[in-house]
KEVEXLO-837427 format. One record per atom (N, C-alpha, C): atom name; x, y, z; residue in one letter; residue number from 1. Coordinates in pm, whole numbers. Example, Ala and Ser with C-alpha at 12.3 -4.5 7.8 and 13.67 -1.06 7.14 Angstrom:
<rs>
[N,[1319,-569,780],A,1],
[CA,[1230,-450,780],A,1],
[C,[1320,-330,780],A,1],
[N,[1285,-225,708],S,2],
[CA,[1367,-106,714],S,2],
[C,[1290,3,787],S,2],
</rs>
This chain:
<rs>
[N,[-10843,6791,1151],M,1],
[CA,[-10976,6755,1197],M,1],
[C,[-10983,6604,1219],M,1],
[N,[-11013,6562,1342],S,2],
[CA,[-11021,6419,1376],S,2],
[C,[-11163,6383,1414],S,2],
[N,[-11223,6293,1338],I,3],
[CA,[-11365,6262,1353],I,3],
[C,[-11386,6111,1355],I,3],
[N,[-11480,6067,1438],D,4],
[CA,[-11523,5928,1440],D,4],
[C,[-11668,5924,1394],D,4],
[N,[-11690,5868,1275],I,5],
[CA,[-11823,5866,1214],I,5],
[C,[-11889,5733,1245],I,5],
[N,[-12009,5740,1304],I,6],
[CA,[-12078,5619,1348],I,6],
[C,[-12195,5588,1255],I,6],
[N,[-12204,5461,1217],G,7],
[CA,[-12310,5415,1128],G,7],
[C,[-12447,5414,1196],G,7],
[N,[-12548,5370,1123],D,8],
[CA,[-12687,5372,1169],D,8],
[C,[-12702,5303,1304],D,8],
[N,[-12741,5379,1407],I,9],
[CA,[-12753,5324,1543],I,9],
[C,[-12886,5252,1562],I,9],
[N,[-12993,5308,1510],H,10],
[CA,[-13127,5245,1517],H,10],
[C,[-13164,5200,1658],H,10],
[N,[-13142,5286,1756],G,11],
[CA,[-13185,5254,1892],G,11],
[C,[-13097,5155,1966],G,11],
[N,[-12981,5121,1911],C,12],
[CA,[-12890,5027,1978],C,12],
[C,[-12798,5105,2072],C,12],
[N,[-12854,5151,2181],Y,13],
[CA,[-12784,5239,2274],Y,13],
[C,[-12663,5171,2338],Y,13],
[N,[-12680,5045,2379],K,14],
[CA,[-12568,4975,2445],K,14],
[C,[-12448,4963,2351],K,14],
[N,[-12476,4930,2226],E,15],
[CA,[-12368,4917,2128],E,15],
[C,[-12303,5054,2102],E,15],
[N,[-12384,5158,2097],F,16],
[CA,[-12333,5295,2080],F,16],
[C,[-12238,5331,2194],F,16],
[N,[-12281,5304,2317],E,17],
[CA,[-12197,5333,2433],E,17],
[C,[-12068,5252,2428],E,17],
[N,[-12081,5124,2400],S,18],
[CA,[-11964,5036,2394],S,18],
[C,[-11865,5078,2285],S,18],
[N,[-11918,5117,2169],L,19],
[CA,[-11832,5159,2059],L,19],
[C,[-11755,5287,2093],L,19],
[N,[-11823,5383,2153],T,20],
[CA,[-11755,5508,2188],T,20],
[C,[-11648,5484,2296],T,20],
[N,[-11675,5395,2389],L,21],
[CA,[-11573,5361,2488],L,21],
[C,[-11451,5299,2421],L,21],
[N,[-11476,5211,2324],Q,22],
[CA,[-11366,5149,2251],Q,22],
[C,[-11286,5252,2172],Q,22],
[N,[-11353,5359,2129],L,23],
[CA,[-11288,5466,2054],L,23],
[C,[-11214,5564,2146],L,23],
[N,[-11226,5544,2277],G,24],
[CA,[-11153,5628,2372],G,24],
[C,[-11231,5745,2429],G,24],
[N,[-11363,5744,2414],Y,25],
[CA,[-11445,5853,2467],Y,25],
[C,[-11477,5829,2614],Y,25],
[N,[-11491,5939,2688],D,26],
[CA,[-11519,5936,2831],D,26],
[C,[-11663,5981,2854],D,26],
[N,[-11739,5900,2928],W,27],
[CA,[-11880,5929,2955],W,27],
[C,[-11902,5995,3091],W,27],
[N,[-11798,6045,3152],G,28],
[CA,[-11808,6103,3286],G,28],
[C,[-11910,6216,3298],G,28],
[N,[-11930,6291,3190],S,29],
[CA,[-12025,6403,3192],S,29],
[C,[-12165,6361,3147],S,29],
[N,[-12181,6231,3119],G,30],
[CA,[-12312,6183,3072],G,30],
[C,[-12322,6171,2921],G,30],
[N,[-12222,6224,2851],I,31],
[CA,[-12213,6210,2706],I,31],
[C,[-12070,6172,2670],I,31],
[N,[-12048,6108,2556],P,32],
[CA,[-11912,6069,2519],P,32],
[C,[-11828,6186,2468],P,32],
[N,[-11722,6219,2543],V,33],
[CA,[-11631,6328,2505],V,33],
[C,[-11491,6271,2499],V,33],
[N,[-11418,6306,2394],H,34],
[CA,[-11284,6249,2376],H,34],
[C,[-11177,6339,2436],H,34],
[N,[-11081,6282,2511],P,35],
[CA,[-10976,6363,2573],P,35],
[C,[-10887,6435,2472],P,35],
[N,[-10879,6383,2349],D,36],
[CA,[-10795,6444,2247],D,36],
[C,[-10874,6534,2151],D,36],
[N,[-10994,6574,2195],K,37],
[CA,[-11078,6669,2119],K,37],
[C,[-11133,6612,1988],K,37],
[N,[-11130,6479,1972],R,38],
[CA,[-11196,6420,1857],R,38],
[C,[-11347,6445,1868],R,38],
[N,[-11413,6447,1756],K,39],
[CA,[-11558,6466,1758],K,39],
[C,[-11628,6350,1690],K,39],
[N,[-11752,6328,1731],L,40],
[CA,[-11833,6224,1669],L,40],
[C,[-11914,6283,1554],L,40],
[N,[-11946,6198,1460],S,41],
[CA,[-12035,6234,1350],S,41],
[C,[-12133,6119,1331],S,41],
[N,[-12259,6152,1303],F,42],
[CA,[-12362,6050,1288],F,42],
[C,[-12421,6054,1148],F,42],
[N,[-12433,5936,1087],V,43],
[CA,[-12486,5930,950],V,43],
[C,[-12638,5930,945],V,43],
[N,[-12704,5941,1061],G,44],
[CA,[-12850,5942,1063],G,44],
[C,[-12908,5808,1103],G,44],
[N,[-13042,5801,1106],D,45],
[CA,[-13115,5683,1155],D,45],
[C,[-13070,5646,1295],D,45],
[N,[-13089,5742,1385],L,46],
[CA,[-13056,5722,1526],L,46],
[C,[-13153,5626,1592],L,46],
[N,[-13278,5624,1543],T,47],
[CA,[-13388,5557,1612],T,47],
[C,[-13450,5447,1527],T,47],
[N,[-13553,5383,1587],D,48],
[CA,[-13639,5283,1523],D,48],
[C,[-13575,5144,1518],D,48],
[N,[-13661,5046,1542],R,49],
[CA,[-13627,4903,1537],R,49],
[C,[-13554,4855,1662],R,49],
[N,[-13458,4931,1712],G,50],
[CA,[-13381,4889,1829],G,50],
[C,[-13454,4915,1960],G,50],
[N,[-13395,4870,2072],P,51],
[CA,[-13464,4874,2201],P,51],
[C,[-13459,5007,2276],P,51],
[N,[-13364,5096,2243],E,52],
[CA,[-13347,5217,2325],E,52],
[C,[-13325,5340,2238],E,52],
[N,[-13427,5379,2164],S,53],
[CA,[-13416,5496,2077],S,53],
[C,[-13416,5627,2155],S,53],
[N,[-13495,5634,2262],I,54],
[CA,[-13507,5759,2339],I,54],
[C,[-13373,5800,2400],I,54],
[N,[-13301,5708,2467],P,55],
[CA,[-13169,5747,2520],P,55],
[C,[-13071,5792,2412],P,55],
[N,[-13079,5732,2292],V,56],
[CA,[-12992,5775,2184],V,56],
[C,[-13022,5920,2146],V,56],
[N,[-13151,5953,2136],I,57],
[CA,[-13190,6092,2107],I,57],
[C,[-13134,6186,2212],I,57],
[N,[-13149,6151,2338],E,58],
[CA,[-13103,6235,2450],E,58],
[C,[-12954,6266,2437],E,58],
[N,[-12874,6163,2412],V,59],
[CA,[-12729,6180,2408],V,59],
[C,[-12686,6260,2285],V,59],
[N,[-12741,6226,2169],V,60],
[CA,[-12701,6297,2047],V,60],
[C,[-12746,6443,2053],V,60],
[N,[-12862,6468,2111],Y,61],
[CA,[-12908,6606,2131],Y,61],
[C,[-12806,6686,2212],Y,61],
[N,[-12763,6629,2323],R,62],
[CA,[-12665,6699,2408],R,62],
[C,[-12532,6720,2336],R,62],
[N,[-12488,6616,2266],L,63],
[CA,[-12361,6625,2193],L,63],
[C,[-12363,6740,2092],L,63],
[N,[-12470,6746,2015],V,64],
[CA,[-12480,6850,1912],V,64],
[C,[-12500,6987,1976],V,64],
[N,[-12584,6993,2079],K,65],
[CA,[-12610,7119,2149],K,65],
[C,[-12481,7176,2208],K,65],
[N,[-12395,7088,2257],E,66],
[CA,[-12270,7130,2320],E,66],
[C,[-12153,7131,2221],E,66],
[N,[-12188,7119,2091],K,67],
[CA,[-12089,7127,1983],K,67],
[C,[-11979,7022,1995],K,67],
[N,[-12019,6904,2039],Q,68],
[CA,[-11925,6793,2051],Q,68],
[C,[-11942,6691,1939],Q,68],
[N,[-12040,6714,1850],A,69],
[CA,[-12067,6616,1744],A,69],
[C,[-12137,6682,1626],A,69],
[N,[-12133,6611,1514],Y,70],
[CA,[-12204,6651,1393],Y,70],
[C,[-12314,6548,1366],Y,70],
[N,[-12424,6596,1313],Y,71],
[CA,[-12537,6506,1284],Y,71],
[C,[-12610,6553,1160],Y,71],
[N,[-12646,6459,1075],S,72],
[CA,[-12739,6486,967],S,72],
[C,[-12838,6370,963],S,72],
[N,[-12960,6394,919],P,73],
[CA,[-13066,6295,935],P,73],
[C,[-13066,6185,830],P,73],
[N,[-13128,6074,869],G,74],
[CA,[-13160,5967,776],G,74],
[C,[-13310,5964,751],G,74],
[N,[-13353,5870,670],N,75],
[CA,[-13496,5861,638],N,75],
[C,[-13582,5830,760],N,75],
[N,[-13530,5751,854],H,76],
[CA,[-13605,5724,977],H,76],
[C,[-13615,5849,1064],H,76],
[N,[-13509,5930,1065],C,77],
[CA,[-13513,6057,1138],C,77],
[C,[-13620,6148,1078],C,77],
[N,[-13626,6151,946],N,78],
[CA,[-13723,6235,877],N,78],
[C,[-13866,6194,911],N,78],
[N,[-13888,6064,917],K,79],
[CA,[-14023,6014,948],K,79],
[C,[-14062,6044,1093],K,79],
[N,[-13967,6028,1185],L,80],
[CA,[-13994,6059,1326],L,80],
[C,[-14021,6208,1343],L,80],
[N,[-13947,6290,1272],Y,81],
[CA,[-13969,6435,1275],Y,81],
[C,[-14111,6467,1230],Y,81],
[N,[-14155,6407,1121],R,82],
[CA,[-14290,6432,1072],R,82],
[C,[-14395,6381,1170],R,82],
[N,[-14366,6270,1237],Y,83],
[CA,[-14457,6218,1341],Y,83],
[C,[-14469,6318,1456],Y,83],
[N,[-14355,6372,1500],F,84],
[CA,[-14358,6469,1610],F,84],
[C,[-14428,6599,1572],F,84],
[N,[-14426,6633,1444],L,85],
[CA,[-14496,6753,1398],L,85],
[C,[-14648,6730,1391],L,85],
[N,[-14689,6604,1405],G,86],
[CA,[-14831,6573,1398],G,86],
[C,[-14879,6537,1258],G,86],
[N,[-14784,6519,1165],N,87],
[CA,[-14821,6478,1030],N,87],
[C,[-14867,6333,1029],N,87],
[N,[-14945,6296,931],K,88],
[CA,[-14994,6160,921],K,88],
[C,[-14885,6072,861],K,88],
[N,[-14831,5983,940],V,89],
[CA,[-14729,5889,892],V,89],
[C,[-14769,5748,936],V,89],
[N,[-14725,5650,861],Q,90],
[CA,[-14751,5511,898],Q,90],
[C,[-14654,5469,1008],Q,90],
[N,[-14710,5421,1119],I,91],
[CA,[-14624,5380,1231],I,91],
[C,[-14583,5235,1209],I,91],
[N,[-14496,5219,1110],T,92],
[CA,[-14448,5088,1067],T,92],
[C,[-14299,5098,1034],T,92],
[N,[-14241,4985,992],H,93],
[CA,[-14101,4978,948],H,93],
[C,[-14004,5028,1056],H,93],
[N,[-14038,5004,1183],G,94],
[CA,[-13949,5039,1292],G,94],
[C,[-13995,5156,1376],G,94],
[N,[-14073,5247,1317],L,95],
[CA,[-14119,5363,1394],L,95],
[C,[-14203,5318,1513],L,95],
[N,[-14271,5205,1499],E,96],
[CA,[-14358,5159,1608],E,96],
[C,[-14280,5134,1737],E,96],
[N,[-14152,5094,1726],T,97],
[CA,[-14073,5070,1848],T,97],
[C,[-14040,5201,1919],T,97],
[N,[-14007,5304,1842],T,98],
[CA,[-13978,5435,1900],T,98],
[C,[-14105,5495,1962],T,98],
[N,[-14216,5483,1893],V,99],
[CA,[-14344,5536,1943],V,99],
[C,[-14383,5464,2073],V,99],
[N,[-14360,5333,2078],A,100],
[CA,[-14392,5257,2200],A,100],
[C,[-14309,5307,2318],A,100],
[N,[-14180,5332,2295],E,101],
[CA,[-14094,5389,2400],E,101],
[C,[-14145,5527,2442],E,101],
[N,[-14176,5607,2344],Y,102],
[CA,[-14222,5745,2366],Y,102],
[C,[-14350,5747,2449],Y,102],
[N,[-14440,5655,2421],E,103],
[CA,[-14569,5653,2491],E,103],
[C,[-14556,5604,2635],E,103],
[N,[-14444,5543,2669],Q,104],
[CA,[-14420,5501,2808],Q,104],
[C,[-14375,5617,2896],Q,104],
[N,[-14338,5728,2835],L,105],
[CA,[-14290,5844,2910],L,105],
[C,[-14407,5923,2969],L,105],
[N,[-14376,6002,3069],S,106],
[CA,[-14477,6093,3125],S,106],
[C,[-14503,6204,3024],S,106],
[N,[-14610,6278,3044],G,107],
[CA,[-14643,6388,2953],G,107],
[C,[-14531,6489,2942],G,107],
[N,[-14469,6523,3056],K,108],
[CA,[-14359,6619,3057],K,108],
[C,[-14239,6565,2981],K,108],
[N,[-14209,6436,3002],E,109],
[CA,[-14095,6374,2933],E,109],
[C,[-14119,6366,2782],E,109],
[N,[-14242,6338,2744],R,110],
[CA,[-14275,6333,2602],R,110],
[C,[-14253,6470,2536],R,110],
[N,[-14298,6573,2604],N,111],
[CA,[-14280,6709,2550],N,111],
[C,[-14133,6744,2535],N,111],
[N,[-14051,6699,2631],E,112],
[CA,[-13908,6727,2627],E,112],
[C,[-13840,6655,2512],E,112],
[N,[-13871,6527,2496],I,113],
[CA,[-13810,6449,2387],I,113],
[C,[-13853,6504,2252],I,113],
[N,[-13979,6537,2239],K,114],
[CA,[-14029,6595,2113],K,114],
[C,[-13955,6725,2083],K,114],
[N,[-13943,6811,2184],R,115],
[CA,[-13874,6939,2165],R,115],
[C,[-13729,6918,2124],R,115],
[N,[-13662,6826,2191],K,116],
[CA,[-13520,6802,2163],K,116],
[C,[-13500,6747,2023],K,116],
[N,[-13584,6650,1983],F,117],
[CA,[-13564,6590,1852],F,117],
[C,[-13599,6688,1740],F,117],
[N,[-13704,6765,1759],I,118],
[CA,[-13739,6866,1657],I,118],
[C,[-13625,6966,1642],I,118],
[N,[-13568,7009,1753],W,119],
[CA,[-13453,7101,1746],W,119],
[C,[-13337,7035,1674],W,119],
[N,[-13306,6910,1712],L,120],
[CA,[-13194,6838,1654],L,120],
[C,[-13211,6825,1503],L,120],
[N,[-13331,6791,1460],Y,121],
[CA,[-13357,6772,1317],Y,121],
[C,[-13351,6905,1242],Y,121],
[N,[-13413,7007,1299],E,122],
[CA,[-13424,7135,1226],E,122],
[C,[-13292,7209,1215],E,122],
[N,[-13201,7187,1310],Q,123],
[CA,[-13071,7255,1301],Q,123],
[C,[-12973,7178,1213],Q,123],
[N,[-13007,7054,1179],A,124],
[CA,[-12911,6967,1109],A,124],
[C,[-12902,7000,961],A,124],
[N,[-12781,6999,906],P,125],
[CA,[-12768,7009,761],P,125],
[C,[-12816,6879,697],P,125],
[N,[-12858,6886,572],L,126],
[CA,[-12902,6766,501],L,126],
[C,[-12789,6664,493],L,126],
[N,[-12667,6713,478],Y,127],
[CA,[-12547,6629,482],Y,127],
[C,[-12435,6715,534],Y,127],
[N,[-12329,6652,583],Q,128],
[CA,[-12219,6724,647],Q,128],
[C,[-12102,6739,549],Q,128],
[N,[-12060,6863,529],I,129],
[CA,[-11938,6890,453],I,129],
[C,[-11832,6930,554],I,129],
[N,[-11732,6845,571],L,130],
[CA,[-11634,6862,678],L,130],
[C,[-11492,6869,621],L,130],
[N,[-11401,6913,706],D,131],
[CA,[-11258,6920,671],D,131],
[C,[-11236,6992,538],D,131],
[N,[-11289,7114,531],N,132],
[CA,[-11272,7199,412],N,132],
[C,[-11317,7131,282],N,132],
[N,[-11421,7050,293],G,133],
[CA,[-11477,6986,175],G,133],
[C,[-11413,6854,137],G,133],
[N,[-11316,6808,217],N,134],
[CA,[-11250,6680,185],N,134],
[C,[-11331,6559,229],N,134],
[N,[-11427,6582,320],L,135],
[CA,[-11508,6474,376],L,135],
[C,[-11655,6513,371],L,135],
[N,[-11738,6422,321],V,136],
[CA,[-11882,6443,320],V,136],
[C,[-11949,6324,387],V,136],
[N,[-12036,6351,484],V,137],
[CA,[-12112,6246,551],V,137],
[C,[-12258,6265,511],V,137],
[N,[-12314,6165,444],A,138],
[CA,[-12452,6174,394],A,138],
[C,[-12519,6039,419],A,138],
[N,[-12641,6041,468],H,139],
[CA,[-12705,5918,514],H,139],
[C,[-12699,5805,412],H,139],
[N,[-12753,5827,293],A,140],
[CA,[-12756,5722,191],A,140],
[C,[-12653,5747,82],A,140],
[N,[-12566,5847,103],G,141],
[CA,[-12466,5883,4],G,141],
[C,[-12508,6005,-76],G,141],
[N,[-12424,6047,-167],I,142],
[CA,[-12454,6166,-247],I,142],
[C,[-12372,6161,-376],I,142],
[N,[-12432,6203,-485],R,143],
[CA,[-12360,6211,-612],R,143],
[C,[-12265,6330,-610],R,143],
[N,[-12159,6319,-687],E,144],
[CA,[-12059,6427,-692],E,144],
[C,[-12123,6560,-730],E,144],
[N,[-12210,6560,-832],D,145],
[CA,[-12269,6685,-879],D,145],
[C,[-12377,6740,-787],D,145],
[N,[-12415,6663,-685],Y,146],
[CA,[-12515,6711,-588],Y,146],
[C,[-12451,6782,-469],Y,146],
[N,[-12321,6762,-449],I,147],
[CA,[-12254,6822,-333],I,147],
[C,[-12262,6974,-343],I,147],
[N,[-12316,7037,-239],G,148],
[CA,[-12338,7181,-240],G,148],
[C,[-12478,7220,-280],G,148],
[N,[-12559,7123,-321],Q,149],
[CA,[-12698,7149,-359],Q,149],
[C,[-12794,7093,-253],Q,149],
[N,[-12915,7152,-247],Y,150],
[CA,[-13010,7113,-143],Y,150],
[C,[-13153,7108,-196],Y,150],
[N,[-13169,7073,-323],S,151],
[CA,[-13302,7068,-383],S,151],
[C,[-13377,6944,-334],S,151],
[N,[-13504,6935,-374],K,152],
[CA,[-13587,6822,-333],K,152],
[C,[-13529,6690,-383],K,152],
[N,[-13476,6689,-506],K,153],
[CA,[-13421,6563,-560],K,153],
[C,[-13293,6524,-486],K,153],
[N,[-13216,6623,-443],V,154],
[CA,[-13095,6594,-364],V,154],
[C,[-13135,6536,-228],V,154],
[N,[-13238,6596,-167],K,155],
[CA,[-13287,6546,-37],K,155],
[C,[-13333,6402,-49],K,155],
[N,[-13408,6371,-154],T,156],
[CA,[-13455,6234,-175],T,156],
[C,[-13337,6139,-189],T,156],
[N,[-13235,6179,-265],F,157],
[CA,[-13116,6095,-285],F,157],
[C,[-13044,6072,-153],F,157],
[N,[-13021,6179,-77],V,158],
[CA,[-12946,6169,48],V,158],
[C,[-13019,6083,152],V,158],
[N,[-13151,6094,157],L,159],
[CA,[-13228,6020,257],L,159],
[C,[-13254,5875,216],L,159],
[N,[-13277,5851,87],Y,160],
[CA,[-13323,5719,42],Y,160],
[C,[-13229,5648,-53],Y,160],
[N,[-13129,5715,-104],G,161],
[CA,[-13039,5656,-202],G,161],
[C,[-13088,5680,-344],G,161],
[N,[-13020,5617,-437],D,162],
[CA,[-13053,5634,-579],D,162],
[C,[-13165,5536,-616],D,162],
[N,[-13287,5570,-573],I,163],
[CA,[-13401,5479,-590],I,163],
[C,[-13452,5483,-734],I,163],
[N,[-13503,5368,-779],T,164],
[CA,[-13553,5356,-917],T,164],
[C,[-13704,5376,-925],T,164],
[N,[-13771,5369,-810],G,165],
[CA,[-13917,5375,-811],G,165],
[C,[-13981,5236,-809],G,165],
[N,[-13897,5133,-825],K,166],
[CA,[-13946,4995,-820],K,166],
[C,[-13908,4932,-686],K,166],
[N,[-13967,4817,-656],N,167],
[CA,[-13936,4745,-533],N,167],
[C,[-13866,4613,-563],N,167],
[N,[-13781,4570,-470],N,168],
[CA,[-13721,4437,-478],N,168],
[C,[-13826,4333,-440],N,168],
[N,[-13800,4203,-465],P,169],
[CA,[-13895,4098,-428],P,169],
[C,[-13936,4100,-281],P,169],
[N,[-13844,4145,-191],D,170],
[CA,[-13876,4149,-48],D,170],
[C,[-13950,4276,-7],D,170],
[N,[-13982,4361,-105],G,171],
[CA,[-14059,4481,-76],G,171],
[C,[-13977,4605,-50],G,171],
[N,[-13844,4590,-37],T,172],
[CA,[-13759,4707,-15],T,172],
[C,[-13740,4784,-146],T,172],
[N,[-13718,4914,-139],P,173],
[CA,[-13700,4992,-263],P,173],
[C,[-13577,4946,-341],P,173],
[N,[-13591,4938,-470],E,174],
[CA,[-13477,4905,-557],E,174],
[C,[-13388,5028,-569],E,174],
[N,[-13259,5010,-545],R,175],
[CA,[-13166,5122,-549],R,175],
[C,[-13048,5091,-640],R,175],
[N,[-13007,5188,-716],R,176],
[CA,[-12886,5175,-797],R,176],
[C,[-12764,5194,-705],R,176],
[N,[-12654,5133,-742],D,177],
[CA,[-12531,5146,-665],D,177],
[C,[-12456,5271,-713],D,177],
[N,[-12495,5386,-658],W,178],
[CA,[-12438,5515,-701],W,178],
[C,[-12287,5520,-679],W,178],
[N,[-12238,5449,-576],A,179],
[CA,[-12096,5458,-540],A,179],
[C,[-12004,5409,-653],A,179],
[N,[-12053,5315,-733],K,180],
[CA,[-11973,5263,-845],K,180],
[C,[-11939,5373,-946],K,180],
[N,[-12024,5474,-952],H,181],
[CA,[-12006,5580,-1052],H,181],
[C,[-11948,5708,-993],H,181],
[N,[-11921,5706,-862],Y,182],
[CA,[-11869,5827,-796],Y,182],
[C,[-11722,5847,-829],Y,182],
[N,[-11689,5961,-884],K,183],
[CA,[-11550,5992,-922],K,183],
[C,[-11498,6119,-854],K,183],
[N,[-11571,6167,-753],G,184],
[CA,[-11536,6293,-689],G,184],
[C,[-11413,6282,-599],G,184],
[N,[-11361,6397,-560],K,185],
[CA,[-11245,6402,-471],K,185],
[C,[-11282,6381,-324],K,185],
[N,[-11392,6444,-274],P,186],
[CA,[-11425,6426,-132],P,186],
[C,[-11452,6279,-100],P,186],
[N,[-11410,6236,17],L,187],
[CA,[-11445,6104,68],L,187],
[C,[-11589,6108,115],L,187],
[N,[-11672,6013,70],I,188],
[CA,[-11812,6005,112],I,188],
[C,[-11828,5890,210],I,188],
[N,[-11874,5921,331],V,189],
[CA,[-11903,5818,431],V,189],
[C,[-12054,5816,449],V,189],
[N,[-12113,5698,438],Y,190],
[CA,[-12259,5688,440],Y,190],
[C,[-12305,5557,503],Y,190],
[N,[-12435,5539,512],G,191],
[CA,[-12494,5417,568],G,191],
[C,[-12617,5378,488],G,191],
[N,[-12729,5359,559],H,192],
[CA,[-12862,5336,501],H,192],
[C,[-12883,5192,453],H,192],
[N,[-12793,5138,372],T,193],
[CA,[-12807,5002,320],T,193],
[C,[-12721,4908,404],T,193],
[N,[-12784,4816,482],P,194],
[CA,[-12706,4728,569],P,194],
[C,[-12612,4636,492],P,194],
[N,[-12489,4631,535],V,195],
[CA,[-12388,4542,478],V,195],
[C,[-12319,4468,592],V,195],
[N,[-12274,4346,564],K,196],
[CA,[-12212,4266,671],K,196],
[C,[-12078,4324,716],K,196],
[N,[-12004,4377,619],E,197],
[CA,[-11875,4442,646],E,197],
[C,[-11876,4577,575],E,197],
[N,[-11803,4676,628],P,198],
[CA,[-11797,4805,558],P,198],
[C,[-11755,4785,413],P,198],
[N,[-11822,4856,323],V,199],
[CA,[-11796,4840,180],V,199],
[C,[-11728,4966,127],V,199],
[N,[-11606,4948,77],R,200],
[CA,[-11532,5057,15],R,200],
[C,[-11546,5047,-137],R,200],
[N,[-11587,5157,-196],T,201],
[CA,[-11596,5166,-342],T,201],
[C,[-11535,5299,-382],T,201],
[N,[-11414,5296,-438],G,202],
[CA,[-11346,5421,-471],G,202],
[C,[-11331,5508,-348],G,202],
[N,[-11374,5633,-361],R,203],
[CA,[-11366,5729,-249],R,203],
[C,[-11494,5730,-168],R,203],
[N,[-11554,5613,-146],T,204],
[CA,[-11675,5603,-65],T,204],
[C,[-11662,5484,30],T,204],
[N,[-11734,5492,143],I,205],
[CA,[-11740,5377,234],I,205],
[C,[-11876,5374,303],I,205],
[N,[-11940,5257,295],N,206],
[CA,[-12068,5234,362],N,206],
[C,[-12039,5169,497],N,206],
[N,[-12082,5235,606],I,207],
[CA,[-12053,5183,740],I,207],
[C,[-12178,5140,816],I,207],
[N,[-12291,5119,746],D,208],
[CA,[-12408,5063,814],D,208],
[C,[-12395,4912,815],D,208],
[N,[-12343,4859,924],T,209],
[CA,[-12322,4715,934],T,209],
[C,[-12432,4646,1016],T,209],
[N,[-12551,4702,1013],G,210],
[CA,[-12670,4634,1063],G,210],
[C,[-12668,4594,1209],G,210],
[N,[-12631,4684,1298],A,211],
[CA,[-12630,4652,1441],A,211],
[C,[-12768,4607,1488],A,211],
[N,[-12871,4672,1440],V,212],
[CA,[-13007,4642,1486],V,212],
[C,[-13056,4507,1433],V,212],
[N,[-12986,4453,1333],F,213],
[CA,[-13022,4322,1280],F,213],
[C,[-12930,4212,1333],F,213],
[N,[-12852,4246,1436],G,214],
[CA,[-12770,4145,1502],G,214],
[C,[-12629,4132,1449],G,214],
[N,[-12584,4226,1366],N,215],
[CA,[-12449,4216,1310],N,215],
[C,[-12350,4296,1395],N,215],
[N,[-12323,4422,1361],K,216],
[CA,[-12233,4503,1444],K,216],
[C,[-12253,4651,1416],K,216],
[N,[-12207,4734,1509],L,217],
[CA,[-12209,4879,1493],L,217],
[C,[-12067,4924,1462],L,217],
[N,[-12056,5004,1356],T,218],
[CA,[-11924,5039,1304],T,218],
[C,[-11898,5189,1306],T,218],
[N,[-11774,5226,1333],A,219],
[CA,[-11729,5365,1323],A,219],
[C,[-11612,5371,1224],A,219],
[N,[-11606,5483,1153],Y,220],
[CA,[-11495,5510,1063],Y,220],
[C,[-11415,5625,1120],Y,220],
[N,[-11286,5601,1143],R,221],
[CA,[-11198,5703,1201],R,221],
[C,[-11131,5784,1089],R,221],
[N,[-11153,5914,1096],Y,222],
[CA,[-11097,6005,996],Y,222],
[C,[-11004,6103,1066],Y,222],
[N,[-10884,6129,1015],P,223],
[CA,[-10831,6089,884],P,223],
[C,[-10753,5958,885],P,223],
[N,[-10757,5884,996],E,224],
[CA,[-10673,5764,1007],E,224],
[C,[-10710,5655,905],E,224],
[N,[-10833,5663,851],D,225],
[CA,[-10882,5561,756],D,225],
[C,[-10884,5424,823],D,225],
[N,[-10939,5422,944],E,226],
[CA,[-10952,5296,1019],E,226],
[C,[-11099,5269,1048],E,226],
[N,[-11132,5141,1059],V,227],
[CA,[-11267,5099,1094],V,227],
[C,[-11263,5031,1230],V,227],
[N,[-11354,5071,1318],V,228],
[CA,[-11365,5012,1452],V,228],
[C,[-11510,4967,1469],V,228],
[N,[-11531,4851,1530],F,229],
[CA,[-11669,4804,1545],F,229],
[C,[-11688,4729,1677],F,229],
[N,[-11814,4715,1717],V,230],
[CA,[-11851,4627,1828],V,230],
[C,[-11960,4534,1778],V,230],
[N,[-11960,4413,1828],E,231],
[CA,[-12063,4316,1792],E,231],
[C,[-12196,4357,1855],E,231],
[N,[-12304,4328,1785],S,232],
[CA,[-12437,4360,1835],S,232],
[C,[-12480,4259,1942],S,232],
[N,[-12554,4306,2040],S,233],
[CA,[-12609,4216,2143],S,233],
[C,[-12744,4160,2100],S,233],
[N,[-12793,4204,1985],I,234],
[CA,[-12922,4158,1934],I,234],
[C,[-12901,4030,1853],I,234],
[N,[-12987,3930,1869],P,235],
[CA,[-12972,3807,1789],P,235],
[C,[-12974,3838,1640],P,235],
[N,[-12890,3769,1565],L,236],
[CA,[-12881,3792,1421],L,236],
[C,[-13015,3761,1355],L,236],
[N,[-13064,3860,1278],G,237],
[CA,[-13193,3846,1213],G,237],
[C,[-13180,3795,1071],G,237],
[N,[-13288,3811,997],T,238],
[CA,[-13293,3760,860],T,238],
[C,[-13282,3873,759],T,238],
[N,[-13239,3992,802],E,239],
[CA,[-13228,4107,711],E,239],
[C,[-13134,4074,595],E,239],
[N,[-13174,4119,478],R,240],
[CA,[-13092,4095,357],R,240],
[C,[-12976,4196,356],R,240],
[N,[-12856,4147,376],F,241],
[CA,[-12737,4233,373],F,241],
[C,[-12679,4231,232],F,241],
[N,[-12621,4344,194],R,242],
[CA,[-12542,4346,71],R,242],
[C,[-12401,4305,104],R,242],
[N,[-12345,4222,20],S,243],
[CA,[-12207,4177,46],S,243],
[C,[-12110,4272,-21],S,243],
</rs>
């Protein structure tokens, strides 16, 4: 099984396209397809904050629909899903950029995007168990004893990380570094917490390298154990990265 796992895209469509081209994917059919049958995997948070969330939804929808990719949601995906269902959510923390794009569409286009994203979200597993259990892709990571479970507490962990219930001085949720305590056999590939460079801790790797904050978009090649990235076209912001 040969997979290219892509970190949090957050509406950075140009970087997504550029990264897949660098990985050897062909866009001739309108979606990235690899000549050697490699497949893409997404760690979630496809949308919000970046400039082109709608095109990212369109492409990932087609990829998954045509069985060319794997996808599981992140916390931003969960919030957009609830927005599309008509639930009351705060249009903040990046959702406002996706909503602004969405509202520029015609009524017919809005209905199509809503339908596609709802389908994409509802068919997605909470996390991906791949290669006969040797590889797990989970948005914010997953504890060893949670693998194979899908309870509410597991969902909270996978979407938000090992949160303490407290906030950091900058207002972001305080999270424990679960990866330091992970002793499982499966390799865990995750994102959610922006880091300047991919962070390897035991059998885990964080590949959210903050493309939307001006750093870079990263892919992890499995089983080659290689990291490939493209620089972001967005000016470097003031986001607090973990080193």
